[in-house]
matplotlib code that plots the C-alpha trace (Angstrom):
import matplotlib.pyplot as plt

x = [147.8, 149.8, 153.6, 154.6, 158.3, 158.3, 156.1, 157.5, 155.3, 158.1, 161.6, 164.7, 165.9, 162.7, 162.3, 164.8, 163.3, 159.8, 161.1, 162.7, 159.6, 157.4, 159.8, 159.8, 156.0, 155.8, 158.4, 156.4, 153.2, 154.9, 156.3, 152.9, 151.2, 153.8, 155.8, 154.3, 154.6, 153.9, 150.5, 151.3, 150.9, 153.2, 151.2, 151.3, 155.0, 155.4, 153.3, 155.3, 158.6, 157.4, 156.3, 159.6, 161.8, 159.7, 160.0, 163.8, 164.0, 162.2, 164.4, 167.6, 166.4, 165.4, 168.9, 170.6, 171.8, 170.1, 170.2, 173.3, 175.4, 178.7, 178.6]
y = [95.7, 96.3, 95.9, 93.6, 93.9, 97.2, 96.0, 96.5, 93.7, 91.1, 92.2, 90.2, 90.1, 88.5, 86.0, 83.4, 83.6, 83.1, 80.1, 78.5, 79.1, 77.5, 74.6, 73.9, 73.9, 71.5, 69.2, 69.3, 68.4, 65.5, 64.2, 64.4, 62.7, 60.0, 59.7, 56.4, 53.9, 50.8, 50.2, 51.3, 49.2, 49.5, 52.3, 54.3, 53.8, 55.1, 58.2, 58.8, 58.5, 61.1, 63.4, 63.0, 63.7, 66.7, 68.2, 67.6, 69.3, 72.3, 72.5, 72.3, 74.9, 77.2, 77.1, 77.5, 73.9, 72.4, 68.6, 67.5, 70.5, 69.9, 66.1]
z = [111.9, 115.1, 114.8, 117.7, 117.1, 119.0, 121.8, 125.3, 126.8, 126.3, 125.5, 124.7, 128.3, 129.7, 126.8, 128.1, 131.6, 130.1, 128.0, 131.1, 133.2, 130.5, 130.0, 133.8, 133.9, 131.0, 132.6, 135.9, 134.1, 132.2, 135.5, 137.1, 134.2, 133.5, 136.7, 137.8, 134.9, 137.0, 135.3, 131.8, 128.7, 125.7, 124.1, 127.3, 127.6, 124.1, 124.9, 128.1, 126.2, 123.7, 126.4, 128.2, 125.2, 124.3, 127.8, 127.8, 124.4, 125.7, 128.8, 126.7, 124.3, 127.2, 128.7, 125.3, 124.9, 121.9, 121.5, 119.8, 120.7, 122.5, 121.9]

ax = plt.figure().add_subplot(projection="3d")
ax.plot(x, y, z, "-o")
ax.set_aspect("equal")
plt.show()
């Protein structure tokens, strides 16, 4: 089995950047999918809310500010 802990493909300096890039892409996709809620029913609102909170959680984690910290 290959030991990935010594891999140079992704090091610790690029990891935060990759996390932020991923979080931004997820947030953009969520905004595209759920940005217009004018025709949503209650189930679609619930789904949009879940997607919104997940994308915010990913963004906060990517910038090192987990939910609940500093409150």
